[in-house]
VEXSE-956691 format. One record per residue: residue in one letter; z, y, x of N, C-alpha, C in turn. Coordinates in steps of 0.2 Angstrom, whole numbers, plus 5000, padded with zeros to 4 digits. Layout:
VEXSE-956691
a/Z/Y/X/Z/Y/X/Z/Y/X
...
***
This chain:
VEXSE-956691
m/4867/4758/5137/4875/4758/5141/4879/4752/5140
s/4881/4749/5134/4885/4744/5131/4887/4740/5136
l/4880/4736/5139/4879/4731/5143/4883/4733/5150
y/4882/4740/5151/4882/4740/5158/4890/4740/5158
l/4893/4744/5153/4899/4744/5153/4905/4740/5151
d/4900/4731/5149/4903/4726/5151/4903/4723/5157
l/4900/4726/5162/4897/4723/5168/4905/4723/5173
p/4905/4719/5177/4915/4717/5180/4915/4727/5184
k/4920/4728/5188/4921/4735/5189/4917/4734/5196
p/4917/4731/5200/4914/4730/5208/4907/4729/5207
l/4903/4725/5203/4897/4728/5199/4894/4734/5199
r/4897/4739/5194/4895/4744/5192/4896/4748/5199
d/4901/4749/5201/4901/4750/5208/4896/4750/5212
r/4895/4744/5214/4888/4742/5217/4880/4746/5214
l/4880/4744/5208/4874/4750/5205/4874/4756/5205
e/4881/4758/5204/4880/4766/5205/4880/4768/5213
a/4881/4764/5217/4879/4768/5223/4871/4765/5224
h/4869/4762/5222/4862/4761/5223/4857/4766/5221
a/4860/4768/5214/4857/4772/5210/4857/4780/5211
e/4863/4779/5215/4863/4787/5220/4859/4787/5226
l/4857/4782/5228/4853/4781/5235/4847/4781/5232
l/4844/4781/5226/4839/4781/5225/4836/4788/5220
g/4843/4790/5219/4842/4796/5215/4840/4797/5206
l/4843/4790/5205/4839/4787/5199/4845/4786/5194
p/4845/4788/5188/4848/4787/5185/4851/4781/5184
v/4858/4776/5184/4861/4771/5183/4856/4764/5179
a/4855/4767/5176/4852/4761/5170/4844/4759/5173
e/4841/4764/5175/4835/4764/5178/4832/4760/5183
a/4840/4762/5188/4841/4759/5194/4843/4751/5193
a/4846/4749/5189/4848/4742/5187/4842/4738/5184
i/4837/4741/5182/4829/4740/5181/4827/4736/5185
r/4827/4743/5189/4822/4741/5196/4824/4734/5200
l/4831/4736/5201/4836/4730/5204/4834/4723/5200
l/4833/4723/5193/4832/4717/5190/4826/4714/5192
d/4821/4721/5192/4813/4718/5192/4812/4713/5199
k/4817/4717/5202/4815/4714/5211/4818/4706/5211
s/4823/4706/5207/4827/4700/5209/4821/4694/5204
l/4817/4694/5200/4814/4690/5195/4807/4688/5200
p/4805/4680/5198/4799/4677/5202/4793/4683/5201
n/4789/4683/5204/4784/4687/5202/4779/4684/5196
q/4777/4689/5190/4773/4687/5186/4766/4687/5183
k/4762/4686/5183/4755/4690/5181/4757/4695/5173
p/4755/4700/5175/4755/4702/5168/4752/4698/5163
t/4754/4700/5155/4749/4698/5151/4745/4702/5148
p/4739/4701/5148/4735/4705/5145/4736/4709/5139
p/4735/4715/5138/4737/4717/5129/4730/4712/5125
q/4734/4713/5120/4732/4710/5114/4727/4715/5110
t/4722/4718/5111/4721/4725/5109/4715/4721/5103
d/4711/4718/5102/4706/4715/5098/4706/4709/5100
l/4706/4707/5092/4705/4699/5094/4699/4698/5095
f/4694/4697/5093/4689/4695/5095/4686/4698/5101
a/4687/4703/5103/4686/4704/5110/4689/4702/5117
t/4695/4697/5116/4698/4694/5120/4694/4688/5121
p/4693/4686/5128/4688/4680/5130/4692/4674/5130
v/4688/4669/5126/4690/4664/5124/4690/4659/5130
t/4695/4655/5133/4694/4648/5137/4691/4644/5135
s/4687/4643/5138/4682/4634/5136/4686/4629/5139
r/4687/4626/5133/4690/4618/5132/4686/4614/5136
p/4689/4606/5140/4683/4604/5141/4683/4599/5136
v/4675/4596/5134/4673/4592/5130/4674/4584/5131
p/4679/4582/5126/4682/4576/5126/4674/4570/5127
a/4675/4566/5132/4668/4560/5132/4668/4558/5125
p/4662/4555/5123/4662/4552/5118/4664/4545/5118
m/4669/4544/5112/4671/4538/5111/4665/4533/5113
p/4666/4527/5114/4662/4521/5113/4661/4519/5108
r/4656/4518/5104/4654/4514/5099/4656/4506/5098
e/4661/4504/5092/4662/4500/5092/4658/4494/5089
k/4657/4489/5090/4652/4483/5090/4654/4481/5084
p/4648/4480/5078/4650/4481/5072/4651/4472/5072
v/4658/4473/5066/4659/4465/5065/4655/4461/5060
s/4653/4456/5064/4648/4452/5059/4652/4447/5054
a/4651/4450/5048/4653/4443/5044/4654/4437/5044
p/4658/4433/5042/4657/4426/5042/4649/4424/5038
a/4649/4418/5043/4643/4417/5042/4645/4413/5034
p/4640/4413/5030/4641/4409/5022/4639/4401/5025
s/4642/4397/5020/4642/4388/5021/4634/4388/5019
m/4632/4382/5021/4625/4379/5019/4623/4380/5013
a/4631/4378/5009/4630/4378/5003/4627/4385/4999
s/4632/4390/5000/4630/4397/4997/4624/4399/5001
a/4623/4398/5008/4616/4402/5008/4610/4400/5008
g/4608/4393/5006/4601/4393/5005/4602/4387/4999
g/4607/4387/4994/4607/4384/4989/4608/4376/4990
i/4609/4372/4996/4611/4367/4997/4618/4363/4995
w/4618/4358/4990/4624/4356/4990/4625/4351/4997
m/4632/4350/4999/4636/4349/5005/4640/4344/5000
l/4640/4338/5002/4644/4332/4997/4647/4328/5002
w/4654/4325/5001/4658/4322/5006/4662/4316/5001
a/4659/4309/5003/4663/4304/5000/4667/4300/5003
d/4672/4294/5002/4675/4289/5005/4679/4286/4999
g/4679/4280/5002/4683/4275/4998/4687/4270/5001
a/4692/4269/4997/4698/4266/5001/4699/4258/4997
c/4701/4253/4998/4704/4247/4994/4708/4244/5000
s/4714/4242/4995/4721/4240/4998/4721/4232/4996
g/4718/4229/5000/4714/4222/5000/4708/4221/4998
n/4704/4216/4999/4696/4217/4998/4692/4210/4995
p/4694/4209/4988/4694/4214/4983/4702/4215/4982
g/4704/4220/4978/4709/4224/4977/4709/4230/4975
p/4715/4234/4974/4714/4241/4970/4711/4245/4975
g/4707/4247/4974/4704/4253/4977/4703/4260/4974
g/4701/4263/4977/4698/4271/4974/4694/4275/4979
f/4691/4280/4977/4687/4285/4979/4688/4291/4979
g/4684/4297/4985/4687/4302/4985/4681/4308/4986
v/4681/4313/4982/4676/4317/4983/4675/4323/4984
v/4673/4326/4988/4672/4335/4989/4664/4337/4988
v/4666/4342/4985/4657/4344/4983/4657/4352/4984
e/4654/4356/4990/4653/4364/4989/4645/4365/4989
g/4646/4368/4981/4641/4370/4977/4638/4377/4979
p/4632/4379/4976/4630/4384/4977/4636/4390/4973
e/4639/4388/4969/4644/4392/4967/4652/4389/4965
g/4653/4386/4971/4659/4385/4973/4662/4379/4974
n/4666/4374/4974/4669/4369/4978/4675/4364/4972
e/4673/4359/4970/4676/4355/4969/4679/4347/4973
e/4685/4346/4971/4686/4338/4973/4690/4334/4967
w/4685/4328/4966/4692/4323/4964/4691/4316/4965
s/4695/4312/4962/4695/4304/4964/4697/4301/4957
k/4697/4294/4958/4697/4289/4953/4698/4283/4958
g/4704/4280/4954/4707/4270/4955/4703/4266/4951
f/4701/4259/4953/4700/4252/4950/4705/4247/4953
r/4706/4245/4948/4712/4239/4948/4708/4234/4953
n/4702/4230/4951/4700/4226/4958/4693/4227/4957
t/4692/4229/4964/4685/4230/4967/4685/4229/4974
t/4680/4231/4979/4679/4232/4985/4678/4238/4990
n/4678/4238/4995/4677/4245/4999/4672/4247/5000
n/4667/4244/4998/4661/4244/4998/4658/4248/4993
r/4660/4244/4985/4659/4247/4980/4663/4254/4982
m/4669/4254/4981/4672/4263/4979/4667/4267/4987
e/4664/4266/4991/4659/4270/4993/4654/4271/4991
l/4651/4266/4989/4646/4269/4984/4649/4274/4977
r/4652/4271/4971/4655/4275/4968/4655/4284/4971
g/4659/4283/4975/4659/4289/4979/4654/4294/4980
a/4647/4292/4982/4643/4295/4982/4639/4295/4976
i/4639/4291/4973/4636/4292/4965/4638/4297/4961
e/4646/4297/4962/4650/4303/4960/4647/4311/4961
a/4646/4310/4967/4646/4315/4971/4638/4318/4968
l/4633/4314/4969/4627/4316/4968/4625/4318/4961
e/4629/4314/4955/4626/4316/4952/4629/4323/4948
r/4634/4329/4953/4634/4334/4952/4628/4339/4953
v/4624/4334/4957/4618/4339/4959/4614/4339/4955
p/4610/4347/4952/4604/4344/4947/4598/4344/4949
k/4595/4343/4946/4586/4339/4950/4583/4346/4952
g/4580/4343/4957/4574/4350/4959/4580/4352/4966
a/4587/4350/4967/4591/4353/4971/4589/4349/4978
e/4593/4353/4985/4594/4348/4989/4600/4348/4992
a/4602/4342/4993/4608/4341/4996/4609/4336/5001
v/4615/4338/5004/4617/4332/5009/4623/4328/5010
m/4622/4322/5009/4629/4318/5006/4631/4312/5014
h/4639/4317/5017/4642/4314/5021/4646/4308/5020
t/4645/4302/5023/4651/4298/5022/4651/4296/5030
d/4656/4291/5029/4658/4286/5035/4656/4277/5034
s/4652/4277/5029/4652/4272/5026/4643/4270/5030
r/4643/4265/5034/4638/4263/5039/4633/4259/5033
y/4636/4255/5029/4633/4250/5023/4628/4256/5018
v/4631/4263/5019/4628/4266/5013/4622/4271/5016
v/4625/4272/5024/4620/4276/5027/4613/4273/5026
d/4615/4267/5030/4608/4262/5033/4604/4261/5028
a/4607/4258/5021/4603/4257/5017/4599/4263/5013
i/4601/4269/5013/4597/4274/5011/4591/4274/5016
e/4594/4278/5023/4590/4282/5027/4586/4276/5032
k/4587/4270/5032/4582/4265/5034/4577/4260/5029
r/4578/4264/5020/4576/4261/5017/4577/4255/5015
w/4583/4251/5015/4582/4244/5014/4583/4245/5007
v/4584/4250/5003/4587/4249/4996/4578/4249/4994
d/4574/4251/4996/4566/4249/4995/4564/4244/4993
g/4565/4242/4998/4562/4234/5000/4567/4228/4995
w/4572/4230/4996/4577/4224/4990/4575/4224/4984
r/4571/4231/4981/4569/4232/4974/4563/4230/4973
k/4558/4231/4976/4551/4227/4979/4554/4219/4978
r/4555/4217/4980/4559/4211/4983/4563/4206/4976
g/4563/4213/4970/4568/4209/4965/4577/4210/4966
w/4577/4216/4972/4585/4215/4973/4587/4208/4975
r/4581/4207/4982/4584/4200/4987/4582/4201/4993
k/4586/4199/4998/4585/4201/5004/4578/4200/5007
a/4577/4201/5014/4571/4200/5016/4572/4192/5019
d/4579/4189/5019/4579/4182/5021/4580/4178/5014
g/4578/4181/5007/4579/4178/5002/4586/4178/4999
g/4592/4181/5003/4598/4181/5000/4601/4186/4995
e/4604/4185/4991/4606/4190/4985/4611/4196/4989
v/4607/4202/4984/4609/4210/4986/4615/4211/4983
k/4621/4210/4986/4626/4213/4981/4628/4221/4979
n/4631/4220/4975/4631/4227/4972/4628/4231/4970
v/4622/4227/4965/4614/4230/4963/4617/4233/4959
d/4622/4234/4953/4621/4239/4949/4623/4246/4950
l/4627/4246/4957/4629/4253/4962/4623/4255/4964
w/4618/4252/4967/4611/4253/4971/4608/4256/4965
v/4608/4252/4959/4602/4257/4955/4606/4264/4952
l/4612/4264/4952/4616/4270/4948/4614/4274/4955
l/4615/4275/4960/4614/4277/4966/4608/4280/4964
s/4602/4275/4966/4595/4278/4966/4594/4282/4959
d/4595/4282/4955/4595/4285/4948/4598/4292/4951
a/4604/4293/4952/4607/4299/4955/4603/4303/4960
m/4600/4301/4962/4595/4303/4967/4588/4306/4966
a/4585/4304/4963/4579/4304/4959/4579/4312/4955
g/4572/4313/4959/4571/4322/4958/4576/4327/4962
k/4580/4323/4968/4583/4329/4973/4580/4327/4979
k/4581/4330/4984/4579/4329/4990/4587/4329/4992
v/4589/4321/4993/4594/4321/4998/4594/4317/5004
r/4598/4319/5009/4601/4317/5015/4607/4314/5017
f/4607/4308/5018/4613/4305/5020/4615/4305/5027
r/4620/4307/5030/4623/4309/5038/4630/4306/5038
w/4630/4300/5041/4636/4298/5043/4640/4303/5048
v/4647/4302/5046/4651/4305/5050/4657/4298/5053
e/4661/4300/5057/4663/4295/5061/4671/4297/5057
g/4672/4291/5053/4680/4292/5050/4685/4292/5052
h/4691/4296/5050/4696/4298/5055/4697/4300/5062
a/4692/4306/5061/4691/4308/5070/4688/4316/5069
g/4695/4320/5062/4694/4325/5063/4692/4329/5058
n/4686/4325/5054/4681/4328/5050/4685/4332/5044
v/4688/4337/5044/4690/4341/5038/4689/4339/5031
h/4683/4337/5027/4682/4337/5023/4683/4330/5022
n/4682/4324/5027/4681/4317/5027/4690/4314/5027
e/4692/4319/5031/4699/4316/5030/4703/4318/5021
r/4699/4324/5020/4701/4324/5014/4699/4319/5007
c/4693/4318/5007/4691/4313/5003/4695/4305/5005
d/4697/4304/5012/4701/4299/5012/4709/4298/5008
r/4713/4302/5011/4717/4304/5006/4716/4304/5000
l/4712/4307/4995/4710/4308/4988/4709/4297/4985
a/4705/4295/4991/4703/4290/4989/4708/4285/4988
v/4714/4286/4993/4723/4281/4995/4726/4283/4990
a/4727/4289/4986/4731/4292/4984/4727/4288/4977
a/4723/4286/4976/4720/4285/4969/4720/4278/4969
c/4721/4276/4974/4721/4267/4975/4728/4265/4974
k/4730/4271/4975/4739/4268/4976/4742/4272/4966
s/4735/4273/4962/4739/4277/4957/4740/4272/4953
d/4744/4271/4945/4746/4266/4940/4740/4269/4936
r/4735/4273/4935/4730/4274/4931/4726/4271/4934
l/4723/4265/4934/4716/4263/4937/4713/4258/4932
e/4707/4260/4933/4703/4257/4928/4700/4252/4932
q/4695/4247/4926/4693/4241/4929/4686/4243/4931
d/4683/4239/4935/4677/4240/4938/4672/4232/4936
r/4669/4234/4932/4666/4227/4931/4663/4220/4932
q/4661/4225/4938/4654/4220/4943/4658/4219/4948
a/4663/4220/4950/4666/4220/4955/4668/4210/4955
***
């Protein structure tokens, strides 16, 4: 009744008049009046037995689409099949003049690169020396692909000019002298017992490894530690 007594007097008078009309106590009349003023609500079922209470079924979520498996990056040819991938390039400042070569080798167990410079040489000799250095890293019985932008080197091997020169005592078909015989012999020795293919690549055309070899060769050419190319 404390809440009833706190009500303003005009509201208490109305409640009392309503209770008297219904013949009910003031508190019960107030509750009935309050119930009528509230919006209709469904009665909450009594929670008597947790296990007897019907469980509302929940919609089963649709299965998530399976993600496509992410393919691992394809291994390089070197690591996949044991094929050695080789790149070499030569540079010369003047012809003859100071020169150098750069080499990049991708082997089954890793990559390496190096370069070397010479005081008095030619561009063709640097191209040959780069190929020789790369092929000397390849063990006997292995397979290798030698990439170079030198037609001089690629054509001599792939068109078998070297075989003809050797048979003629290192003479051309017209009887002229073959240049750089010392390096052609070293190149033939470096290829012996190996399956080697020579592949021409266009120079300064965006080939990553060829561009790297070119930078190495130019830097070696400008080095202050140049060796003597005896047969130049």
